[in-house]
C-alpha positions as CSV (number, residue, x, y, z in Angstrom):
1,M,-70.2,101.5,-19.3
2,R,-70.1,103.1,-22.4
3,T,-70.9,99.9,-24.2
4,R,-74.1,99.3,-22.1
5,A,-75.2,102.9,-22.9
6,I,-75.1,101.8,-26.5
7,A,-77.1,98.5,-26.1
8,T,-79.5,100.6,-23.8
9,A,-80.3,103.1,-26.4
10,L,-80.2,100.5,-29.3
11,L,-83.0,98.3,-27.4
12,V,-84.7,101.6,-26.7
13,A,-84.8,102.7,-30.4
14,A,-86.0,99.0,-31.6
15,L,-88.7,99.2,-29.3
16,A,-89.8,102.5,-30.0
17,L,-90.1,101.2,-33.9
18,A,-91.6,98.0,-33.0
19,A,-94.4,100.1,-31.3
20,A,-94.5,102.5,-34.1
21,G,-95.3,99.6,-36.7
22,C,-97.8,98.2,-34.3
23,D,-100.3,101.2,-33.3
24,Q,-103.4,100.0,-31.4
25,D,-106.7,101.4,-32.0
26,D,-109.4,102.1,-29.4
27,D,-110.3,98.2,-29.1
28,G,-106.4,97.6,-28.1
29,R,-106.1,95.1,-31.4
30,T,-103.0,96.0,-33.5
31,A,-103.6,97.5,-36.6
32,G,-101.5,95.3,-38.7
33,A,-103.9,92.7,-37.9
34,E,-107.1,95.3,-38.4
35,D,-105.5,95.4,-41.7
36,A,-105.1,91.7,-42.4
37,G,-108.7,91.0,-41.1
38,R,-110.2,93.6,-43.8
39,A,-108.0,91.8,-46.1
40,A,-109.3,88.6,-45.3
41,F,-112.8,89.6,-46.1
42,G,-111.9,89.9,-49.5
43,D,-111.6,85.9,-49.5
44,V,-114.4,85.2,-48.0
45,E,-118.4,85.0,-49.2
46,L,-121.5,84.1,-47.8
47,T,-123.3,82.0,-50.2
48,S,-126.4,80.6,-48.0
49,C,-128.3,81.3,-44.9
50,Q,-131.3,79.7,-43.9
51,V,-132.9,77.5,-41.0
52,D,-132.8,74.6,-40.0
53,D,-136.2,73.1,-40.9
54,E,-135.5,70.0,-38.1
55,L,-133.6,72.0,-35.4
56,S,-135.0,75.6,-36.2
57,W,-131.6,76.7,-35.7
58,P,-130.0,79.0,-38.4
59,S,-127.1,78.2,-40.5
60,A,-124.8,79.7,-43.0
61,T,-122.4,78.2,-46.3
62,V,-119.5,80.3,-46.6
63,R,-116.5,80.1,-49.9
64,I,-113.1,80.6,-48.7
65,T,-110.9,81.7,-51.6
66,N,-107.3,81.9,-50.6
67,H,-106.1,84.7,-52.5
68,T,-102.7,84.8,-50.7
69,A,-99.2,83.3,-51.9
70,T,-99.1,80.8,-49.0
71,T,-101.1,78.3,-47.7
72,S,-103.6,79.5,-44.8
73,N,-106.2,78.7,-42.2
74,Y,-109.3,81.1,-41.9
75,V,-111.6,81.3,-38.8
76,V,-115.3,83.0,-39.8
77,Q,-117.7,83.9,-37.5
78,I,-121.1,84.4,-38.5
79,A,-123.8,86.4,-37.0
80,F,-127.2,85.4,-37.4
81,D,-129.9,88.2,-36.8
82,D,-133.9,87.9,-36.5
83,G,-135.9,89.8,-38.4
84,A,-135.5,93.0,-36.3
85,G,-132.0,93.0,-37.1
86,R,-131.2,91.6,-33.0
87,Q,-128.2,89.0,-33.2
88,V,-129.5,85.6,-32.0
89,T,-126.5,83.4,-32.4
90,E,-123.4,83.2,-33.6
91,G,-121.6,80.1,-35.6
92,V,-118.0,79.3,-36.9
93,A,-116.3,78.4,-40.4
94,A,-113.2,77.3,-40.6
95,A,-110.5,75.9,-43.5
96,S,-107.1,74.9,-43.0
97,S,-104.3,74.7,-45.0
98,L,-106.1,76.3,-47.9
99,P,-102.9,76.5,-50.4
100,P,-103.2,79.7,-52.6
101,G,-105.5,80.0,-55.0
102,Q,-107.6,77.3,-54.0
103,D,-111.3,77.7,-52.8
104,A,-113.3,75.7,-49.8
105,L,-116.9,75.9,-49.1
106,E,-117.6,75.8,-44.9
107,H,-120.8,75.5,-43.1
108,A,-121.4,77.7,-39.7
109,Q,-124.0,76.5,-37.6
110,G,-125.7,78.6,-34.7
111,T,-127.6,77.2,-31.8
112,A,-130.7,79.1,-31.5
113,D,-133.9,79.4,-32.7
114,P,-134.5,82.7,-34.2
115,H,-138.3,82.4,-34.4
116,G,-138.7,83.1,-37.6
117,P,-136.5,84.7,-41.1
118,V,-133.1,85.2,-40.1
119,S,-130.3,87.0,-41.8
120,C,-126.6,86.1,-41.7
121,R,-123.6,88.2,-41.5
122,I,-119.7,87.8,-41.5
123,A,-118.6,88.9,-38.0
124,D,-115.2,88.6,-38.3
125,I,-112.4,86.7,-40.0
126,A,-109.0,85.6,-38.7
127,R,-106.7,84.7,-41.4
128,Y,-103.1,83.0,-40.4
129,A,-100.7,81.0,-42.8
130,S,-100.4,77.3,-41.9
131,P,-97.2,76.3,-40.4
């Protein structure tokens, strides 16, 4: 019986420590993941933003540079805003198995006509180590 009480106490303590290290913000995301996402913003640079002449859809080019010590995968969400600042569409650029210190130029394509000039912004980035 005493062994069971000790094991239960250790399990409760481990769960409490794990929960303390993974606080959630108001959106339900874990703080550790959010910190990693913020750090990944330093790895991505928006290099071009334009509307395709033929499709009339916006596109963006991003340079992704892996500043980590491990080969990583990146998924970059780009928001395309119209002249009034309203988001018209979004696109995704991705790089897989990017080695440390290397960079890649990737493209994101929107799928709606902004009916005029467009601006681009990096809306979100997911970076995770390659298996």
